[in-house]
C-alpha positions in Angstrom: -96.2 -64.9 31.7 -99.2 -64.3 34.2 -101.8 -61.8 33.7 -101.7 -60.6 37.4 -98.5 -60.5 39.9 -98.2 -59.4 43.3 -96.9 -56.1 44.3 -96.5 -54.0 47.6 -98.4 -50.8 47.3 -98.4 -47.8 49.5 -101.6 -46.1 49.2 -103.6 -43.1 50.9 -106.8 -43.8 52.8 -108.3 -41.0 54.5 -105.4 -38.9 54.4 -103.5 -41.5 56.2 -100.6 -43.8 54.2 -101.6 -48.0 54.4 -99.4 -51.1 52.9 -101.5 -53.8 50.9 -100.4 -56.5 49.0 -102.1 -56.0 45.8 -102.5 -57.7 41.9 -101.2 -55.9 39.4 -101.0 -56.0 35.8 -98.2 -55.0 33.4 -100.7 -52.1 32.0 -101.0 -50.8 35.5 -96.8 -50.3 35.3 -95.1 -46.7 34.2 -94.1 -46.3 30.9 -90.7 -46.7 30.9 -88.6 -48.4 28.3 -87.7 -51.3 30.1 -89.7 -54.3 31.6 -87.4 -56.6 33.8 -88.7 -59.8 35.9 -87.8 -59.4 39.5 -85.9 -62.1 41.3 -84.7 -59.9 44.7 -85.7 -57.0 45.8 -83.7 -55.9 49.6 -85.2 -54.0 52.7 -83.7 -50.6 53.7 -84.0 -48.3 56.0 -85.7 -45.6 54.1 -88.1 -48.7 52.7 -89.1 -49.1 56.5 -90.2 -45.1 57.0 -92.0 -45.6 53.6 -93.8 -48.6 54.6 -94.5 -48.2 58.1 -96.8 -45.2 57.2 -94.7 -43.3 54.7 -92.7 -41.5 57.4 -90.9 -38.3 56.3 -92.7 -38.6 53.3 -90.6 -41.1 51.4 -92.7 -42.0 49.3 -93.7 -38.1 47.5 -96.8 -39.2 45.6 -99.1 -42.5 46.3 -99.8 -44.9 45.3 -96.4 -46.3 45.0 -94.6 -49.3 44.6 -92.0 -49.4 47.7 -88.4 -50.9 47.3 -85.4 -48.8 46.3 -83.3 -52.1 45.1 -84.1 -54.8 42.6 -82.5 -57.5 40.5 -83.9 -59.4 37.8 -84.0 -60.2 34.3 -84.9 -58.3 31.5 -87.8 -58.7 29.3 -88.3 -56.4 26.9 -86.6 -52.9 26.5 -86.4 -50.2 23.1 -83.0 -49.5 24.3 -79.4 -50.6 22.6 -77.6 -50.9 25.5 -79.9 -53.9 26.5 -81.3 -56.9 25.6 -83.9 -59.4 26.7 -82.4 -62.0 29.3 -79.7 -59.7 30.6 -79.6 -60.0 34.3 -79.2 -56.6 35.5 -79.8 -54.8 39.2 -81.0 -51.1 39.9 -80.1 -49.0 43.2 -82.3 -45.8 44.3 -82.5 -43.1 41.4 -86.3 -42.3 43.2 -87.2 -45.8 43.2 -90.3 -45.9 45.9 -89.7 -42.3 46.1 -90.4 -40.6 42.7 -90.5 -44.1 40.6 -92.9 -47.3 41.1 -89.7 -50.0 42.9 -88.7 -53.0 43.6 -91.3 -54.9 45.4 -93.2 -56.4 42.7 -93.2 -59.4 40.3 -92.6 -56.8 37.3 -91.7 -53.4 36.7 -90.6 -51.0 34.4 -87.9 -48.9 34.6 -85.3 -46.3 32.7 -83.0 -48.3 31.0 -80.2 -45.8 32.1 -81.0 -46.8 36.1 -79.5 -50.3 34.9 -76.4 -51.9 36.1 -75.2 -55.4 35.1 -75.1 -58.0 37.7 -71.4 -58.8 38.3 -70.9 -62.4 37.5 -68.7 -62.7 41.2 -72.6 -62.4 42.5 -75.8 -64.6 42.2 -79.2 -62.1 42.3 -79.6 -63.1 45.6 -76.1 -62.1 46.7 -76.8 -58.8 44.5 -79.9 -57.7 46.9 -77.9 -58.9 49.9 -75.9 -56.2 49.7 -78.4 -53.8 48.0 -78.6 -50.2 48.4 -77.3 -50.5 52.0 -73.9 -52.4 50.5 -73.7 -50.2 47.6 -73.6 -47.5 49.7 -71.0 -49.0 52.1 -68.4 -49.6 49.2 -69.2 -45.4 48.1 -68.1 -44.8 51.9 -64.9 -46.8 51.7 -64.2 -45.3 48.3 -64.7 -41.9 49.7 -62.5 -42.7 52.7 -59.2 -43.6 50.8 -59.7 -40.7 48.2 -59.4 -38.9 51.2 -56.1 -40.9 52.0 -55.9 -39.9 56.1 -56.8 -43.3 57.2 -54.4 -46.0 56.1 -54.4 -50.0 56.6 -53.2 -50.9 59.6 -52.8 -47.6 61.1 -55.2 -45.9 63.7 -58.5 -47.0 64.0 -61.7 -46.6 61.6 -64.7 -46.1 63.1 -68.3 -47.2 61.8 -71.6 -46.5 63.5 -74.7 -48.8 63.5 -72.5 -51.4 62.8 -75.0 -54.3 63.0 -77.2 -52.8 60.1 -76.7 -53.5 56.2 -74.6 -50.0 55.6 -72.8 -51.2 58.9 -72.4 -54.7 58.4 -70.9 -54.3 55.1 -68.4 -51.3 56.0 -67.1 -53.1 58.7 -66.5 -56.2 56.4 -65.1 -54.2 53.6 -62.8 -52.2 55.9 -61.3 -55.4 57.8 -60.6 -56.9 54.3 -58.5 -53.7 52.9 -56.4 -54.0 56.4 -58.1 -51.5 58.0 -58.4 -51.7 62.0 -62.4 -51.6 62.7 -64.1 -50.2 65.8 -67.6 -51.5 65.2 -70.9 -49.1 67.2 -73.8 -50.6 68.0 -76.1 -50.5 70.8 -76.6 -54.3 70.6 -74.3 -56.4 73.0 -75.3 -59.8 71.2 -74.5 -59.1 67.7 -70.3 -58.7 68.9 -69.5 -62.0 68.3 -71.4 -61.3 64.5 -69.5 -58.2 63.9 -65.6 -59.3 64.9 -66.9 -62.4 62.5 -67.3 -59.5 60.0 -63.6 -58.2 61.1 -64.2 -55.7 63.9 -61.0 -55.1 65.8 -63.2 -53.9 68.7 -66.7 -53.0 69.8 -68.0 -50.2 71.6 -71.6 -49.2 73.2 -73.3 -46.7 71.0 -73.7 -45.0 74.3 -70.8 -43.6 74.7 -71.2 -41.4 70.7 -74.8 -40.3 72.6 -74.0 -38.3 75.2 -73.6 -34.6 75.5 -71.7 -32.6 72.8 -68.2 -31.0 73.5 -66.7 -29.6 70.5 -63.5 -31.0 70.1 -62.5 -34.1 72.7 -60.0 -36.7 72.3 -58.4 -37.5 69.0 -59.6 -41.4 68.4 -60.4 -42.1 65.0 -58.8 -41.9 61.8 -61.6 -42.6 59.9 -65.3 -43.2 59.8 -68.3 -44.3 58.3 -71.8 -42.9 60.0 -74.9 -43.9 59.3 -76.6 -42.7 61.9 -76.1 -38.8 62.3 -77.6 -36.4 64.5 -75.8 -36.3 68.2 -73.6 -39.7 67.3 -72.0 -37.6 64.0 -71.7 -34.6 65.9 -69.3 -36.7 69.0 -67.5 -38.9 65.9 -66.5 -35.4 64.6 -65.0 -34.0 67.5 -63.0 -37.3 67.9 -61.4 -37.5 64.6 -57.7 -37.6 64.5 -56.1 -33.8 62.6 -56.8 -34.1 58.9 -59.5 -37.5 59.2 -62.7 -37.5 57.3 -66.5 -39.0 58.0 -68.2 -40.6 55.2 -71.5 -39.9 56.4 -74.3 -41.5 54.5 -77.5 -42.2 56.8 -79.9 -40.0 59.5 -81.6 -43.4 61.5 -80.6 -41.1 64.5 -82.2 -37.8 63.3 -81.3 -35.2 60.4 -79.8 -32.6 63.1 -76.3 -32.1 63.8 -75.2 -30.6 67.0 -71.9 -29.7 66.4 -69.8 -26.5 65.5 -67.5 -26.1 63.3 -64.3 -26.3 65.7 -63.4 -29.9 64.1 -63.4 -28.5 60.8 -61.5 -25.3 60.7 -58.8 -26.8 64.4 -58.0 -29.9 63.3 -59.0 -30.0 59.8 -61.6 -32.5 59.7 -63.6 -33.3 56.7 -67.6 -34.3 56.6 -68.2 -36.3 52.7 -71.5 -36.7 52.4 -72.6 -39.9 50.3 -75.6 -40.1 48.2 -76.5 -43.5 46.5 -79.3 -42.2 45.6 -78.2 -40.1 42.2 -74.8 -41.6 42.1 -73.3 -41.1 38.5 -72.8 -44.6 37.2 -68.9 -44.5 37.2 -69.0 -44.3 40.9 -71.5 -46.7 41.1 -69.9 -49.5 38.8 -66.2 -49.1 41.0 -68.4 -49.9 44.3 -70.0 -52.7 43.1 -66.3 -53.6 41.4 -64.8 -53.2 45.5 -67.8 -55.7 46.1 -66.8 -58.1 43.8 -63.8 -57.8 45.0 -63.4 -57.5 48.9 -66.3 -59.1 50.0 -66.3 -62.5 51.1 -69.0 -64.8 49.9 -69.3 -66.2 53.6 -69.1 -63.0 55.3 -72.0 -61.5 53.2 -74.4 -65.1 54.2 -73.3 -64.3 57.7 -75.1 -61.1 57.2 -78.1 -62.9 55.1 -81.5 -63.1 56.0 -84.5 -63.8 53.3 -87.6 -63.0 53.6 -91.4 -63.7 51.8 -92.5 -60.0 50.4 -96.0 -60.8 52.1 -94.2 -60.5 55.3 -92.7 -57.0 54.2 -94.7 -54.8 57.1 -93.3 -57.0 59.8 -90.0 -56.4 58.9 -90.4 -52.5 58.0 -92.1 -52.2 61.6 -88.4 -54.9 62.7 -85.8 -52.1 60.4 -87.2 -48.8 62.2 -87.1 -50.4 65.8 -83.2 -51.4 65.4 -83.9 -55.1 65.6 -82.6 -56.4 62.4 -79.2 -57.9 61.9 -77.6 -57.0 58.5 -79.4 -57.5 55.6 -83.3 -58.8 54.7 -83.5 -60.1 51.3 -86.7 -59.7 49.7 -88.0 -62.8 47.7 -90.9 -61.3 45.8 -92.6 -64.1 44.6 -93.4 -65.4 48.0 
């Protein structure tokens, strides 16, 4: 084991946050009970915010090692549940917010955060899924528990469809037999989305106009990672008794709608949190991913980038220029 190793650290200088690639030692790491040698991390929208000037104050204290995902091998642990050599992953639990995260060759984490790497996936595939894909699975699980949308009946909408959450949601819903409509602002991703299983693509602009409280009933279900005006319009277009699983706010934190869809059409807004989701929900989501996410479709949405290029990729994901998922190779 090398005495030093690389990590991407968000620091504050003269009142401004900046991102630097630094050499750390094991003594620099937090005093949690499990040391993991990391193979890959993943780039998520929240990572982009943290690395690009710590927008929205994602990292609540600085300095902070970024990265809300990681996969790797347990080096040492004081937990009786794990042992050296176990392959594990972590999604959320405050990584890159309250706790140092996965953009590092090594990290100490709490053993109760660990999920065993599913046998169906390699470490690279697990981070190609990452928090984005795991969140998509939570959303699909939430829609199925609600029960209105049914495979082969009615249309299920996915907003932000060409992004990480959207790409995996399209693939999972299509594999389960749902008729998927993908909303995106990039015409050049239509063939990509149809290859993932979307039956049709629509321009995101159609969901960004003035919000009328009740619109034509169009969707039997929806997965939304955009929020704001888009979510308000989606809610106004849901069928009677349908539900929207909402998990993101790329378009903003506001919701400029009314209660009319909820009280006149019995439409449900299902908030989906991936950061602190209890372990049974996490394990169920990863079971769904192992069962229903085709390896070829996962490969088609995956780009591998070296950790040294993270600042560039962070700006790209915020600008909506990333298709699918970016896996971060922390060894480069």
